[in-house]
C-alpha positions as CSV (number, residue, x, y, z in Angstrom):
1,M,110.5,127.1,82.8
2,N,113.2,124.0,82.6
3,V,116.8,124.8,83.7
4,T,119.3,123.3,81.0
5,I,122.2,122.2,80.8
6,A,123.0,125.1,78.5
7,D,122.0,127.6,81.2
8,I,124.3,125.5,83.9
9,A,127.3,126.7,81.2
10,K,126.3,129.8,80.8
11,A,126.3,130.4,84.6
12,T,129.5,128.6,85.5
13,G,131.3,129.5,82.2
14,L,131.9,126.0,81.2
15,A,131.5,124.0,78.2
16,K,128.3,122.3,77.9
17,S,130.2,118.9,77.4
18,T,131.8,119.5,80.5
19,I,128.1,120.1,82.3
20,S,127.1,117.0,81.3
21,G,129.9,115.2,82.0
22,A,129.9,116.1,85.4
23,L,126.5,115.8,85.9
24,N,126.2,112.4,84.5
25,N,129.6,111.1,86.9
26,K,132.1,110.3,83.9
27,S,135.7,110.3,84.2
28,G,137.8,113.2,83.3
29,F,136.4,115.6,85.3
30,S,138.6,117.3,88.5
31,E,137.1,116.6,91.9
32,K,136.9,120.8,91.7
33,T,135.1,121.3,88.6
34,R,132.6,118.3,89.6
35,R,131.5,120.4,92.7
36,R,131.2,123.1,91.2
37,V,128.7,122.1,88.2
38,L,126.9,120.3,91.3
39,A,126.6,123.3,93.2
40,A,125.3,125.0,90.3
41,A,122.8,122.8,89.0
42,E,121.2,123.0,92.5
43,E,121.3,126.6,93.0
44,L,119.1,127.1,89.3
45,G,117.4,123.9,90.4
46,Y,118.3,121.6,87.6
47,V,116.0,118.4,86.9
48,P,117.4,116.0,84.8
49,N,115.8,115.2,81.7
50,E,115.2,111.2,82.0
51,I,113.8,110.8,78.7
52,A,116.5,112.8,76.8
53,R,118.9,110.2,79.1
54,G,117.3,107.1,78.2
55,L,118.1,108.1,74.2
56,S,121.6,107.7,74.9
57,S,121.9,105.3,77.1
58,K,119.2,103.7,75.8
59,S,117.5,102.6,78.9
60,T,115.0,105.1,80.6
61,G,114.7,103.6,84.1
62,S,111.2,102.8,83.6
63,I,108.0,100.4,82.5
64,G,104.8,100.2,82.3
65,L,102.2,98.2,84.2
66,I,98.8,98.3,82.0
67,I,95.8,96.5,84.3
68,K,92.2,96.3,83.3
69,D,90.6,97.7,85.8
70,I,92.3,100.7,88.3
71,T,89.4,100.6,90.8
72,N,89.4,97.0,91.3
73,P,90.9,96.2,94.4
74,F,92.3,92.7,92.4
75,Y,94.8,94.9,90.8
76,N,96.2,96.6,94.2
77,H,98.2,93.4,95.1
78,I,99.4,93.3,91.5
79,T,100.6,96.6,91.5
80,K,102.4,96.5,94.7
81,G,104.2,93.2,93.7
82,V,105.5,94.9,90.5
83,Q,106.1,98.2,91.9
84,E,108.5,96.2,94.6
85,I,110.7,94.7,92.0
86,A,111.1,97.5,89.9
87,G,112.1,99.7,93.0
88,E,114.7,96.6,94.0
89,H,115.8,97.5,90.3
90,G,115.9,101.3,90.3
91,Y,113.3,101.6,88.0
92,T,110.4,103.5,88.1
93,V,106.7,102.0,87.4
94,F,104.2,104.0,85.0
95,L,100.7,102.6,85.2
96,C,97.4,102.9,82.9
97,S,94.0,101.2,83.1
98,S,92.4,99.9,80.1
99,G,88.8,100.0,81.9
100,E,88.1,97.1,79.7
101,E,88.0,98.8,76.4
102,H,89.9,97.4,73.8
103,Q,91.1,100.6,72.0
104,A,92.0,102.0,75.2
105,E,94.3,98.9,75.7
106,I,95.7,99.2,72.1
107,N,96.4,102.6,72.5
108,H,98.1,102.7,76.3
109,I,100.4,100.2,74.7
110,Q,101.2,102.6,72.1
111,A,101.7,105.6,74.5
112,M,104.2,103.4,76.5
113,V,106.5,102.3,73.7
114,R,106.9,105.9,72.4
115,K,107.8,107.2,76.2
116,R,110.5,104.4,75.1
117,V,109.7,102.3,78.6
118,D,111.9,99.5,78.5
119,G,109.6,97.1,79.0
120,L,105.6,96.6,79.1
121,I,103.5,94.1,81.9
122,I,100.0,93.6,80.4
123,A,96.8,92.5,81.9
124,P,95.1,91.9,78.6
125,L,91.2,91.7,77.3
126,L,91.3,87.9,76.5
127,E,87.7,87.1,75.1
128,E,85.6,88.8,72.0
129,V,88.9,91.2,70.9
130,T,91.3,90.7,68.3
131,F,95.2,90.6,69.2
132,D,96.9,92.4,66.1
133,H,98.6,95.0,68.7
134,F,100.6,92.6,71.0
135,F,102.3,90.8,67.5
136,E,103.0,94.4,66.3
137,L,104.9,94.6,69.9
138,K,106.4,91.8,69.5
139,E,108.1,92.8,66.1
140,Q,109.4,95.8,67.9
141,N,111.2,94.0,70.0
142,V,110.3,95.5,73.3
143,P,110.3,93.0,76.0
144,F,107.4,92.5,77.6
145,V,104.7,89.6,79.7
146,L,101.2,89.0,80.2
147,L,98.8,88.0,83.4
148,G,96.9,85.7,80.3
149,K,98.0,83.6,76.8
150,I,97.5,84.9,73.8
151,Q,96.9,81.7,71.2
152,G,100.0,82.2,69.3
153,L,101.9,84.8,71.1
154,S,105.3,83.3,71.8
155,C,106.0,85.3,75.2
156,D,106.3,84.9,78.8
157,T,102.9,84.7,80.5
158,Y,101.2,84.0,83.6
159,E,97.7,83.2,84.5
160,F,95.6,81.9,87.4
161,D,93.6,78.5,87.2
162,D,90.6,80.2,86.8
163,Y,88.9,77.1,86.0
164,D,89.8,75.5,89.1
165,G,88.6,78.2,91.4
166,G,85.2,77.9,89.8
167,R,84.9,74.3,90.2
168,Q,86.0,75.2,93.7
169,V,83.0,77.4,94.7
170,T,80.2,74.9,93.1
171,E,81.5,72.2,94.9
172,H,81.8,74.0,97.9
173,L,77.9,74.8,97.3
174,L,76.6,71.5,96.2
175,S,78.3,70.0,99.4
176,M,76.1,72.5,101.6
177,G,73.2,71.5,100.0
178,H,72.2,74.2,97.5
179,T,71.2,73.2,94.0
180,R,69.4,76.3,92.9
181,I,72.7,78.0,92.4
182,C,72.6,81.6,90.5
183,F,75.5,82.9,89.2
184,V,76.9,86.0,88.2
185,R,79.4,86.7,84.8
186,G,82.2,88.8,84.7
187,P,82.8,91.5,81.7
188,K,82.5,89.7,78.5
189,T,86.5,90.6,77.9
190,S,87.2,88.6,80.5
191,K,88.5,84.7,79.9
192,A,88.4,84.2,83.8
193,A,84.4,84.8,83.7
194,K,84.5,82.4,80.9
195,L,86.5,79.6,82.7
196,R,84.6,80.2,85.8
197,Y,80.9,79.6,84.3
198,S,82.6,77.3,81.9
199,A,83.8,75.2,85.3
200,F,80.3,75.8,87.3
201,I,78.2,74.5,84.4
202,N,80.3,70.9,83.8
203,T,80.9,70.3,87.8
204,L,76.6,70.7,88.1
205,K,76.6,68.6,85.6
206,S,78.8,66.1,86.9
207,H,75.9,66.0,89.8
208,G,73.2,65.4,87.3
209,I,72.4,69.2,87.7
210,E,70.9,71.7,84.8
211,A,71.8,75.1,85.6
212,D,68.5,77.2,85.3
213,E,68.7,79.9,83.0
214,R,67.0,82.2,84.8
215,Y,69.8,82.2,87.9
216,V,72.4,83.9,85.5
217,F,73.3,87.0,84.7
218,Q,75.6,88.3,82.0
219,N,78.4,90.7,81.8
220,A,78.6,92.3,85.7
221,N,81.0,94.1,86.7
222,G,81.4,96.5,89.7
223,I,79.4,97.5,92.2
224,A,76.5,98.9,90.7
225,D,76.0,95.6,88.6
226,G,76.1,93.6,91.3
227,M,73.1,95.9,93.2
228,A,70.9,95.5,90.3
229,V,71.5,91.7,90.6
230,G,70.7,91.4,93.6
231,K,67.4,94.1,93.3
232,Q,66.3,91.5,90.5
233,I,67.2,88.2,92.7
234,A,65.0,89.7,95.7
235,A,62.3,90.4,93.7
236,M,62.3,86.5,92.2
237,P,59.6,84.8,93.5
238,D,61.5,81.4,93.1
239,R,64.9,82.6,94.8
240,P,68.2,80.7,94.3
241,T,69.4,79.5,97.7
242,A,73.4,80.5,96.6
243,V,74.9,82.9,94.8
244,I,78.3,82.9,93.0
245,C,79.6,86.0,91.9
246,F,82.9,86.9,89.4
247,D,84.7,88.9,91.9
248,D,84.5,89.7,95.5
249,V,83.2,93.8,94.4
250,I,80.2,92.2,92.2
251,A,79.2,90.6,95.8
252,I,79.0,93.2,98.0
253,G,76.8,94.9,95.7
254,V,74.4,91.8,95.8
255,I,74.9,91.9,99.9
256,K,74.2,95.5,99.5
257,A,71.0,95.0,97.5
258,V,69.2,91.8,98.9
259,M,69.9,93.3,102.5
260,E,68.2,96.4,101.5
261,A,65.5,94.3,100.4
262,G,65.1,92.7,103.8
263,L,66.8,89.8,102.9
264,Q,69.8,87.8,105.4
265,V,73.1,86.6,104.7
266,P,73.6,83.7,104.6
267,E,69.9,82.9,106.4
268,D,68.2,84.1,103.2
269,L,70.5,84.2,100.4
270,S,74.2,82.1,100.5
271,I,76.7,84.3,98.4
272,I,80.7,83.4,97.2
273,G,82.9,86.1,95.6
274,F,86.1,85.4,93.9
275,D,89.4,87.6,94.8
276,D,89.3,87.7,98.7
277,I,89.7,91.5,99.2
278,E,89.5,93.1,101.7
279,V,85.7,93.7,102.9
280,N,84.7,95.5,106.2
281,T,81.2,95.1,105.5
282,F,80.5,91.0,105.6
283,P,82.5,88.2,106.4
284,L,82.1,87.1,102.7
285,T,83.3,83.5,101.7
286,T,85.8,83.8,98.6
287,V,88.6,82.1,96.5
288,S,92.0,83.7,97.4
289,I,94.2,84.5,94.6
290,P,97.9,85.1,95.0
291,T,97.8,88.4,93.3
292,Y,100.7,90.0,94.9
293,E,103.2,87.2,94.4
294,A,101.9,87.1,90.7
295,G,102.9,91.1,90.4
296,K,106.5,90.3,91.6
297,A,107.1,87.0,89.7
298,L,105.5,89.4,86.4
299,A,108.3,92.4,87.1
300,W,111.1,89.6,88.0
301,T,110.3,87.8,84.5
302,L,110.2,91.1,83.0
303,F,113.8,92.2,84.2
304,D,115.0,89.4,83.6
305,R,114.1,90.3,79.6
306,I,115.3,93.9,79.9
307,L,118.8,92.7,82.0
308,Q,119.6,89.6,79.4
309,R,119.5,87.5,82.6
310,R,117.2,85.0,80.4
311,T,117.4,85.4,76.7
312,S,115.4,82.2,75.5
313,G,112.4,79.7,76.5
314,F,109.8,81.6,77.5
315,Q,107.8,80.3,80.4
316,H,104.0,79.6,81.5
317,I,103.3,79.8,84.8
318,T,99.8,78.9,86.2
319,F,99.1,80.3,89.9
320,E,96.5,77.8,92.0
321,Q,93.2,79.3,93.9
322,K,91.9,78.2,97.4
323,L,88.6,78.4,98.6
324,I,88.4,80.8,101.7
325,E,85.5,79.6,104.1
326,R,83.6,83.0,106.2
327,A,80.0,83.3,106.6
328,S,78.3,83.9,103.8
329,V,77.0,80.4,102.9
330,R,74.6,78.5,105.0
331,Q,74.5,74.8,105.0
332,L,70.7,73.8,104.1
333,Y,69.1,70.2,104.4
334,N,69.5,67.9,101.4
335,K,66.1,66.9,100.1
């Protein structure tokens, strides 16, 4: 059973108000009384009720972080950055994952508000969903920061330049002589997936090339989907020479499948990913995204709002992406 202030009062013969004041280091109590209370609390195994304390102080010393996929390494460094800054402020981070599910995102936000977190950092679904719950959150005056923009919603936002990332990988493959290029799109709820694909299409057009619909795969998410795509590519009689994957996790799946089919990367098929996660299986050409720095920036901005170090002027910051060349892309002869 949880030990309460009443239990300590009973054990010491002191008033509950005295126990509470001593435990919370309030003035008006002698050092002897304070030591007596703390000794009894330790002996009985008393653990402070942080939520109850938050009701009186209007702070629970906690923030919520809601990401889209807890299994994707992309979010590891974001989470690390958030936790680092939260720790510097003496705060705890409650982590939830929506799993790319709209209702789960709504449920997690509502649960965090019920737990009276002091603020929220959210990586929201941004395509083919509604945003009513964010406008409701705004009305509740809960401080929050978004990784991504929602039209019409006034709040602090950070995002990555996914269009330019898509342009960079496409230009790189074209410069290496590739024109039959496959594109594996990410989840339909992802704005990054939409922007990277748009950049791919537009960059090809700027070079007088039309994308081949046979080489476009939709709504991939995770290694299993990557393997499924890889098997289909390996079985094509007129295979593409290169593949752009929505992220490194999908790229790993594609590599695994095509190599199991007897093909070699990059000799038979060049592959590029996004995110620059730690991949031990293959030296993958990819796009580096400053996720750790973004996590820290998101947290700093949230604490600026929580602690009222900033009370106006919402920030909208875009982080650049950078192509990292490794050994998964082959130079072809231009024909």
